[in-house]
N, C-alpha and C positions, 0 to 999 in steps of 0.2 A: 308235650315240647311248647315250653312258654313263649307265649310271641310277647310280652312283657314289655314297651316301649318299640313295638315292631322290630326287638333285636332277633326272631325269626321271621318267616314270611308266614303269613295265614294263609290257610287254602287245606290242598291236598298235602299232607306234610312229606308222604315216602314219598311222592313224585319228587319233592325236591332236594330228600334225602338220599334219593338213588340219585341224583344227578350229580347231590356232592360226592359220595363215595364213589361213583364209577371214575369220577377226574380222578379220585385218590388211587384206585385200580390200577387206569393209564398213566397216570406219571411215576409211581414208583416200580412199574413193571415192565414198564417200556425199556425195549434191549434194541443192542443192533447185533452183527456178529460177534464183533469179539466179547460182548457180554452172554453171549449164545454159547459160543465154544465154553467160558469158565463154566457155564451153568452144565456144560456137559461134563466136563472133568469132574465137579464135584456132585453129579448126578443130580442137582437141584440148585436150590436157594438157601446157601447156609442163613441161617439167625445169627448173630453175635452171642454167644454162649461162656456164661460166668466162667467153667470148668476148661474151656479151652480159649484165652483173649485173641489166638490168631485168628478166630473167626470173625473179628472186625473188619483185617484184612481181607478175607474171602467174602463177606457180605458186599464189603464195594464192590471187588472185583466181578462179581453174578450180578447185581443188583445194585449199579453206583446211584442210582437216582433216588434209593433212600434214605442216602446219608446226604438230608438236605434239612434246614432248618423249617423248623414248625410255622413262621410265616408264609414262606414259600408252597408250603403245604396246604395248609386252609386258605389263602390268599389264592391260589390257583383252581381252586376248589368251590370257592364262592365267587370267584367270577365266573369261571364256566358253569355253575348252578344257576347262575343270573340268566345269562343268554341262554342256554338249554332251556330255561323255561318261560320263553320268548319275553324278555326283560324285566319277569317278574321276581324279585329275587333281593338279597341284601347289596350288592353292588348297587343298587341305588335306592337304598334305604334310610330314611330319614334319620336314623338313630346315627348312620357313620357320619351321612354329614354332621349330626349335630356335634359329635364328640370332635371332630377336627377344627369345625368351627369353632370351639369353646374353646382347645386349646391355643388356636391362634389369639381369640382374644384374650386370655387371661395369661398369654405370653410365656405358656409348657414349653418344657422341654421335649423335642421331638430327638426319638431315640433312634440312633444308627442300625444298623442289623445287626453289630454285635452285642452293643446295649441294650434292646430289646429285649433279645435272649438272657442279656446274664443280669439284667437289673430291672426292665420295664416290666417285667411279667411279674415280678415281688414285690415293688414298690408301691404298686398303682390297683385299686379295691377291681379290679375287670382281669387282672390277674392271667391266666392265657387267653383269654379274649381280647388281648393286645393281639396278638396274633394274626387273628380274623380278620379286626381292625387293621393295624397297618397294611399287613399282605394282600388284604383287597384292594384297600387303596392306592397301592405301590401299583398292583396288575394292571387297573384302571389306567393307572398316567401313562403305564407303557405303552396300553394300546392306545390311548388318544394321543402320543406324541410320535407313536412311532409306527403302530398298527397291530390290529387282531392278528395278523398271521405271522407278525414277528415275534408276537408272545408265543401262538404254536409251537414257531420255531425253536425258542427257547427250551420251552417241553417238550419236546422231540427229542428223540436219540437214533439221528442217522446216522449214513456211515461215514459220515465225517464230522461228527459233532463231538463234542466232550463229555468224559462220562462226570466230571465234576461241577454242577452244577453251577460253579462260581467263574469257572474258563468258557463253559457254556454261553453263558452271559456275556462276555467279553467277544466272544467268536460272532453273536448275533447282533448285538447293537455297536460293539464299536468302539465301547469304551466301557470301564471298570464298571462293578455294581455299586460301589460303594458312589462312583461320581456320578454316577444315574441316580441312586437315594438320596443325596446332596441336590442334585436339579429337582427332583419331587418333593423334597422340603420346601425349596426355595418357591416353585410353583403352587403348592398346598398355601402357603401365607399367601400369593396375591389371587389366589380363587377363593379362599375365607374372608379375603378382607372386601373383596368385592358383594360378596354374600351379607357381611356385616352392616357393609354401609346400603346394601337395596333393604337390609330388614329395619334398620334406622330412619330410611325417609322418613316415617310415622311413627311417631310420637311411642316410644320405647316406656311399658308398663314399670311405673315407681314402685318397688316394693322395700318392705321392712325385714330387714336378716333377721332369723331366731338365735341362730349360729352362727360363729365366727369363721366356720369352713366348712366343708363336705363330710357329710359322716357317709360315705361309699354308700353299699346298696342297701334300701331301706323298703319296709314294707309299708304299706295302705296304713295309714294312722288315725288314731282317734284321740278325742276330748277328753280330758279328767278335770269336771268342774273343782271337784273338793281340792284339789292340788294345783290347780291351773297348769296342767302339763298336757303334751303328748305322748302318747303310748304309740310305741312301735316297735319293730325287728330290726337291728340294727346288723351288717356283717361289713367290717372295715378292715383295712391292714394294721396290725400290731395289736387287735382286740378279740377276745375272744365274741364269737356271734353271741347276740344276747337279745330278750325281751327287756326295754327299756323306756323312761319317763325322758322327755324333753321339759323342763321346767321353762315355760311361757316369759318368767321373769330375768331370765338368765343364770347361767349355773352349768356345771357339769349334769350329763346325761347320769341318771340313775338307775343302776341295773338292777330288774328284778330276778332275772334268772337267765341263766348259758341258754342257747339255743341248739340243739341237738341238728347235725345235717339241715345248714341252710341253703339258701338257693341263691343263686346269682342274679342281681339285680332286685329281686323283690323279697330277698333273705326269708320270708317265711307268708305263710297267708294267716293273717291278722282278722280278729272282732270282738269286738267291749259290748258289754252289757252295761251302759252307765247306771240304771235303775241299781243291779245289785250289785255292780262295782266288780264285774269278772272279767277278765280277759280271757280270751279264747286262740290258741294260735296252733299251729300244726309243726312238727318235728320231721324229721326226713323227708325232708322236700323234695329229692331228687329219687326218694324210691318210695316205700309205701307207707305214705303220710300216718304219722298219729295224731288225733286231735289231745290235746293239751288244755288245762285250765289253772287261772291262775286270780285267787281271790286275796284282789288289793286289800282288803282290810285286815287278814289275817298273814297276808304274803306266802300263804300254801300254794303248793303246786302239784296238780293230780292229772293222772292221764283219763280219759272221758272214754277214748277209742283208740286199741290200737291195731294199725295194718288198717285205717280205714279206707287211704286212697282218695280220700275227700280233700278236697283246696277249693278257694276263692270263698269260703266260709262267708258269712252276714247273720246275725243277730236280727229276731223280730221284736221290735221292744214291746213290742204290745203283749206278746204268749210269751217271750224268751225264749223261744223255737230259734235251733242253731241249721241254717240254712247252708248247704253247699252243691259244690258239682264232684262228683266219683269219676276216677277214668278208670277203663276196664276195657283189656281187648280192644281197644282203639276209639270206644264208644264212652259218650260221657251221658250221666244220669243227674238231672236235676234229685238230692235228697232231701230229706230232713230229720232234725236230729230234737225230739221233744224236751222241756224243761225235766229234769229229775231222771232221763233216762239213759242209756249208752248204748243204744243201738239205732242205725239210721233206717230212715222209712223212705223206701222208692217215691218219688214224686211225678217225675217223668224222664222217660229213656228217649234220647234224641237217633234221627239218623245216622248213619256212618260220614263224617265229613263236615259235620252241625260241630263248632265247637265252642262251648262259654265260658265265660272268665269275667272278674269282676262284679259279682255281685253285689247289688245294695238292697235295702225294705224301705218306703219312703216311714217316714215319723209316724203315721195312721197307721202302718201295717197293712195296707191294702193294696201295695204295689210293689212289683218285685223289677228291678233293673239290671240288664247282662249286655256285655259287649258278647255279639253273635258272628261268628266267622263261618261263611260258609263253605262246600270243597270248591266251589269255581272262584274264590276268593274274594267274593261280596261279603261288606260288613255292614255291622250298623250297631247300634243299640238300641234295644229292645225293652220298652216299658209295658210289664204283663201285669192283670189282674191276678194279685192272689189269690179270691176265693176260688176264681175259675180253674188255676192250678192244682189247686187241693181235689177241685173235681176232673182233673184228667184231662185239663182243656188248655189251651197255649193261644191266649187271645191277647193280641197286641192292641194297648191302648195307643201307644206314642212309639214312633222313631225317631234315631237321630240317625241319619246317614249323611255323610263328607265327603263323596265320591270314591277315590282309591283309599282313604284313610279309614285306618280302626281306629271309632273311638272306644277311648278305654277310661278304666277309672272311674266312671259311673257314681255320683252322690249326690243324694236330695237334699235339697237344701231345707231348713230346720223348720221353715212354713210348708213345708211340701210344695211353695208353688214351683220350683225351678227341677232342673237334674243338669247338674255340673259335669263335664268329662273334658277329656282334653285329645287331642288329635293333629296328625300333620299334613293338613289341610293345603295350606302353604308352603309346606317342607318342613316349617317350624311347629314344635309341638305346641300348641297353646291351648288357652280355656274357654268350651263353647258351653252356653249356656240354652237348654230348651225348657221353651215356656209351655210349662202343661197345660195350660187353660188356650192356648192358641198356636201350640205347635210351631211356633216361632225359634228357629236359633239363629241366637248371636253370639258372635266372637266377644270374649270380654275382657283378654289379653293381648298383648304385642311384645313376646318373649325374645330375648337376642340370642338364647340358646333353645332353652325349652324348659316347657312346667309341665308336673306330671301330679297324678295323686290329689286331687283339689279336693280341700275339707272343709264347707260350708260353715261359719259360726252364726251364733245368735244374732250379733248386732250387723251382719249383711256381710261381714269383710271372708276372704279367700284364705286358707293358708294353701299353699302348693309346695311341692319338692322343684326347686330349679336345677337345672343340671349344672354342675361344674366337673373339672379336672379331678376335683377330689369327692367326686360323687355327690350324691343327690343333697343340696342344702336346702332347709325348710324357709321360707319366705312368706311373709303376709300383704294382700292389697288387699282392695276395695275394686270390685268387679262394675266394669260399665260398659255397654253396648258401645262395639265400635263399628265404625265404619270400612276403615281400612286398617289392612293390615301389609307389613313388610313378608317378601317372598323370597326363595333362595334358588340358586340352579344346582342340580345333582351334575354332581361328574359322570354318573352313569349314562345320565343324557346325553353329555357331552359326547360321550364314546358314539352312542349309537346314531346322534345325528350328523357327527365327520366318517365315521363310517359304518354305514349301513349294513354291512357284510355281517353282522352280529347278529342280525334277525334271521338270515338264514339256520344259524344255530339250532333254533328252538326245533325239540325231540318231537313235539306233538305230542297230543293227549294219551294218556295212558290209558283212555277205554278202550283204546284199538290194540291195547294188547289183548292176545287172546289167553291170558295166564292159567289156567286151566288144563290146555293143550300144550303146556309147555312140562308141565308136572312128568318128570321120567319116573318116580317112585315115591311110594307111600309105606308109612310104618317108622319102629324106631329107631332111632341112629343108633348103633352099636359101635362104638370105636375100636375096639380090639378086633373088628371082623373088617374095618376098613384101613387097618394099618399096608402102610406101603414104603418102598425102599425110598427113603426121605435126602438124603445126603449122606457123602463121605468126604472126608479130606485127613490130612497130616496135622500132626499135634506133636508139641514138644511137654516134658511132662519131668517131674523132679522126683527120686528118688535117696533118701539118706546121702545127702550132698552130692549127688550126681547125677544127671542127666539122661533123660531117658528120650528115643524116636520112636515115635509109634502111627497110627493108622486108626481111625473113627468112624463106627460105620451107625447108621441111624434109621430106623422106621416108626413113622408117625402117621396117626388118622389125619385126614386134612382140620380137622378142628383143634387138633393139638390138645385132645386130652388125652390119650395115652402114647406111651414112648417107650419102644425097647432102642437098646442100643449094646456098642459092643467098643472095645477098646483092646489092641492090641499093642505093646511096645517093647524097647528093648534098649537096656542100657551096655554102651560100649565099654563102661567103664573096667579094669583089670582089679579095680580092690573090692568088690563087690565077692560074698562066698557063698556057698550052700547051694546054688542054681537063683540067685538074685537077680538075674539080671534082665530075667523074662518076666515081662508085667500081664496082666490078661484081667479084663472086668468085664461084665454081663450083667448090665440089669433092665428092669420094668418097671415103669411109674405108670398106674393110673390114677384117677381122680381121690380114690383112698387106701390104694395099695403100693407098695413097691417090695420089690424084691432085688437086691443086689449081691453078685459073687466079684469076689476079686481075687486074683493072685498074686501075691506081693504088690501090693496097690501102691499108687502111685498118683504125685497129686502136682498137677501147675505150681503151685505155689510155696512147694517146697523146694524148688531152687531160689526162693528167697528168704530162708530162715528168719529169727531161729525157731520157729516153732512147725513143727514137723507133722504133717498128717500121714504118710504113709509107714505102712508097717510091712513086715516081714510074713509070710504064710498064707494061709488061707482065710478067708471070712465069709459068713455069709449071714447077711444083716437084712431083717426082713420088719416089716413093721404096717402099722394102718393109723389113719389121722382120718376124723371127722370133725367139722364146725360144726358143733351143737348147739350156740347161738348165733346167727350173725345180724348183728344190728348195729351198723357201725356208727362211732366207732366201737362198741360193745364188739368183744367178740370172744367166745369159748372154746377152746378146742380140745379135744381128748384124743388122744397118742399112747400105740401099742408097740412093743419093738420087743423082738426075738434077735440074739446078735449071738455067732457060735464061730468063735477062732482057735485055730489049730497052726504051730508052728511058731507061734508068739515067741518075740524076745524084746518088750518094751510092752507095757497095758496099755490100752487101747486110747484111754483117756489121759496118760502121763507119760510123755515121752521119756522121760529121764528115769525113768523109774521101772527096773528088769522085772520079767515077770514070773510070779514064783512057778509057773507050770507052762508047758507048749499048750495046753486046751485050755479052754475059756468057754461058760456059757453064759450068757448075761440076758434080763428079764427086765424090762421097764413098763411100767404104767404111768400114765403122765396126763394132770389136767393144766391148762392155761388160760387164764382171763384177764382180756384187756380193755381199759374204758380211759384211754388216751385222744386227746385233741390239742390240736392249735391253731392261733391266729391265721390268717391270710399273711401270704410275705413270711410265714417262720422257715426256718431249716432244721426245724429238731421240733420235740414235742415238747408242750409248754405247761399241761394242765392233768389231771386225772391219776392214773393208780392201774397198778399190774400185780396179781395175785397169782400163784405158779407151784406144782406142789407135783413130785414124784416117787414113786416106790419103786425100788430098785431089788432085784436080785441077781448075786452072781457066785459062781459053781465053779469050783478050779482045784486041783489035787485034791477031790474027795472032800473039799470043805464047802459049806455054805455060808455067804454073807450076805445079811438083809439089810438094806441100809432107806431110809427115808430124808427128804429134802425138803424144802420148805422158803418162799421168798415170798416178801411184797414191798414194791414201788411204788412212792406216791411223789407229786409234785403239784407244785402253784406255780404261776406266772404273778411276777412282780409289776409294781405300777411305774414297769419300763418297759416300753416297745419290745416283745421277744426275748424278752428277761426271765427267767425261771429258775427257781428252787427245787433239788430232788433227794431224795432219802431213798437209798435202796440198803435193801435187808434181805439175810438168808441165815436158813441155819439147819445144820443135817446131823442125825443121826446113825450109828451103824452098828453092825454087829458082827459076831465071828470072831477068830482065830484073832485077839491083838497083835501078833507077832507077824501077821502074813500082810503085807502090801496091798492085797486086795481090799483088807479094813478099812483102810485109808482116804478122808477126801485129800487132794493135792491142789495148793492155792501158790502163786508166785509169777511178777511181772508182769506188765501190760496185756501180754499177749497178742501184740501185732507182729507180723511179718513184715519186710520190708514193700512188698506188693502179696495185697490180700486178697479178698473178696466178703470180706465177713467185716460185721458192723467196727464200725472205724473206734467207737468209744467204747474199747473192750474192757478198758477197767470198773465197768459197771456190772461187766457179767459176773455169777457167786465164784467162780472160780480163778478168776484175777485177782492180782495182788502188787501193784505196782512199785518197786524199789525192792525188791525180793528176786532170786535167782529162781528160773524156769521149776516148780515141781518142789522150790526147797523147803516151805512147809506142807508137814503132814498130818492129818488132824484125824482123830477119828471122830469126834463131835466137835461140833462149830458153831458158834454166830458170830455172823459178819454185820457192820454197818459202814455204807458210803455214804457221805456229803455230796452235794455237787450245785456250784451256782454257773448259771450259763450265763453268760452276758451277751448281750444284744449282736446282732453279725456286723461286721462291716459289709459295705456293700460295693461293688466296682463295675463301670459299666463301658468300660473300654479299656481291657486288659488282655490283648489278643487277638488273635482272628477267628470268623468265623468256625474254621476246624481246630480249633484249639484255644477258650479263653477262660478266664478266672471272676468267676459270679460273687463270690462272697467268701468273707472269712469268720469261722465262730473261735471262739477261746471258753474255756470252760476252768477253773479250780475247782479240786478233791480233796477230802482228806476221809479217811477210812481207818476203823482199828478191825481186827480179827483177835477173837479170841479162842484158842484150839484147847479143847477137851477141858473146859469149864468143869471147875469142883473134882477134876482128877489130880492126883499125888504130882502129875508129871503136866498139868497145864502150865500156858505162856499166851503171851499177849503181845500181838504186834500190830502194829502201825505205819499209816504212808500217808504222804501229802502230795500234791502234785497241781499239776496243771499241763493242759492240752489245748492245741489252736489246731483247727482243720481249715483247711483252704480248697475251698468247691472250684473243680475246674469241669467245663464239657469238652469233651475231645471226640474226633470224628461227628463234626455237628448238634449231635442228638445226645450220646453218648455221656453220662456223668462219672467224673473221678474226684476221689478226694484227697488230699494231700497233708497229713496228719503229721506234726511234731509232738511230742510227749518230754516231759521231764516229773520224774518222780522220788523222793529221800523215804527209805523204810527205817523208820525207827523199833530197836530193838528184837532179841531174837536172833536165829542165827541165819545167815543167808541174805540180810539188808545191807542194801548198799545207794550208790546214786545211780539214775536208772534214764538215760538218755533212748527215747524212742522217735524212729522213724518210718511213716509206713505212707505206703500208694495204693489205696483200695478202688477197682475196678468196680465199677457199681453198673449194671447192666441195667435198665428201663426194657427189654426183650428175654423174653423167656426165664424171667428171674424165677431163682426157687428148683430149676430142673435141677 
């Protein structure tokens, strides 16, 4: 876990994490007698399920406090983690104070509860972290203004409480949540104006701005003398994360390469060998980091180490070796990579709880500096002898200790006399200088918001990154020792001073817990052996334009790896023939396998045509799926399926084509590779490619029909935030009796139901072709291409209420061509052109919906028409994919 800018609490991280997560368990699972009755009725706590949208209601009845906004969840958890940790946490953190101090200074917009979820988490470089920031601040304000006991009363679910969090708020505090939120914003402005006045009691450091605006999250930077530029990694809204160069003489950032798997706040771990003009950086920064290299002379990008798990890298300018910190099993190891090799060598492994970060090496290659956080929360920068390290000894030559603050971003001056670092020593992140000759520590800046990542220049000046509402902004100033700095007050400190009861909430040291004695079992977890009856509930489904009433039964292991379910339903309609009123389904899902048996299979979304997924007869669907490559955003999956059908009246994949026989067997092998990415704040993919292909064999009426199909999709962003262009292509070939309906591929229509659970942009799929009737185009062989222009989304901040609001609208225009049976005497061409706009909503506080409207015009061939489409996609974040 990164402690960059003290955005997470240094020290024993599992202690903080468990306090945080235990709060989630308590606030989400809390129940009164009414909730417990519903849990008894459902025999569990139903999660919202895509197949049964009624579960949105069932989930609220059984667990009403899961239907809360994320700021409520994370704000309460950070608030409680701080006081359960004895006041050591983010509710008393310098970063949180800085964020709101900067917002008041810069006259930034404060989002209301709806705007925060609808827009604030998309247009800001901190994205979802805003829920933590706003939520924690609001909870602290409530505790200060009303009392911590009132906050707990809001979180509780007593006999006289309300299930809906907003109604419970008014019940406890006597006023609406929105009114109290407005009171907090007014309070925050007063509080931070006082802090700004306090900081400005002493002259503020005058800086020269290098860029006109903040750059979002930025890595450590280095100076390249040849181009007079800064080299850094960037992660910002509307721009694909990248490694780039900032010209110090002005001008736009020059991108060197895209950055795979960027991290929040620090983007990447980056190092630079000025002599060789090689940039080193890490990808997959939230996973098993890879080490990459860019040669500035040639522009070539190469991978040096895959899944090395090493970060905080730095180059020794003397021998060109790369040093870093490797994280594995909670243990930090200092490692070294010699020039010209691709294998890390262990230098020193540290005891659990000692965390190293922000390495630097002196210009003469004799000293290494590192920020060191100990398990007891104590922090320092240590300067150690490099030769001693190579001999296996940790010899600290100098230290910089600034009370409770974590000095970070340590960087040696070009002449080797000083070490510069930043820390929240006064509550404001300022630059401090350690004199390596005298061990004296001086403050050399008085920042209004905060300075980070000092870069000493040859002329003695410093380049630092100043915090702004748009992220980090590079500035330059001349460091001079200061005798006095401005200080700020912390809101958390105000809380504990006024309400000392929070001191009693500390849970004490985890060292008192006999963990080993609490273990009840050891061994492998076998999901199928852990299955238990999980939930049951009524549902509504659709079958051939008729409704069916049914009941769902479900068994699941506690970690939700494996699931067994059964559905039984009945259609009371009199118009159904041949015993089609009864519907049954039994299935099992594991991590890799699935098997489903259906009798007159029904589907909820068939209630809202025009696409029908229900089929007459019996179906046995068996399949295997494995992820061969999982290196986000790269992913390669393999799937194998065998499907058996009996009693069919229409083809499984073509609802308007009557089956040539009642029995059918289908086997399919497929590969699917994706490497698709997007920038912060995007609502759709913006760059990358998708390749897929499959081989299928169908056997019916004693005839075999082989077919092969493949597709390739590719897209690129435009120089316009969140705009992109895409090309979707597909081709297929089939064999067998040319007169049989099993021989053909079928195309036509958008393919959306009025209420649906599949991708809202169905026109991208290989079998969709808007402007033509469903299944009206039959092709034994085909080639298809669709071009698409995605326009930037329009954002909305205050359209709706917390339980139902609109966040954005996205428009796309497309045109496509389909060549059926090319080269044959009966070949024909169809063309389509259209547009679609998608309105992105959120319902039940956190469940997304998409309302889409589309128009397309078919050109040429039978079945073409003007087609209008309207569809509401129910898009769950819970249990997706089941």
